[in-house]
C-alpha positions, 0 to 999 in steps of 0.5 A, spaced: 283 797 062 287 795 056 289 800 051 291 800 044 296 805 040 293 807 033 295 812 028 289 817 026 290 823 021 287 830 023 288 837 020 293 841 023 288 846 026 284 841 029 290 838 032 292 845 035 286 846 038 286 839 041 293 840 044 291 847 047 285 844 050 288 838 053 294 842 056 289 847 059 286 841 062 292 838 064 291 832 060 295 828 055 293 829 048 291 821 048 287 822 055 283 828 052 282 825 045 279 818 049 275 823 053 272 826 047 271 820 044 267 817 050 263 823 050 261 823 043 259 816 044 255 817 050 252 823 046 250 818 040 247 813 045 243 818 049 240 820 042 239 813 040 235 812 046 231 818 046 229 817 038 227 810 040 223 813 046 219 818 042 217 812 037 214 808 043 211 814 046 208 816 039 204 809 039 201 810 046 193 811 045 191 811 052 193 813 059 193 806 062 198 805 056 202 811 058 202 809 066 204 802 064 210 805 060 212 810 066 212 805 071 217 800 067 221 806 066 221 808 073 223 801 075 229 801 071 231 808 072 228 811 079 233 816 080 231 820 073 224 818 072 219 822 077 213 819 080 207 819 075 203 823 080 208 828 080 208 828 072 200 829 072 200 835 077 205 838 072 201 837 066 195 840 070 199 846 072 201 847 064 194 846 062 192 851 067 198 856 065 196 855 057 189 857 059 191 863 062 196 866 057 
């Protein structure tokens, strides 16, 4: 991966913390800052995707629409989306627990 040198301005206290953390991890300042930026960008992307998903779910009106959306999501990311039937079982359990409480 190509890299490019840049110059940024940081508060002295922030730079000191960056250097302490980088040193504790055995990383260079550049490597530490680059990883922090990657983490921050990944977090922002995940938050954006979650906002979009919530907006889509708010528009769902029927169980058939929910099942269709779930099936599409599971096809894209099967390792993170449980089977629809497992979700239905969990929802039933949660409903039972609320009724008991």
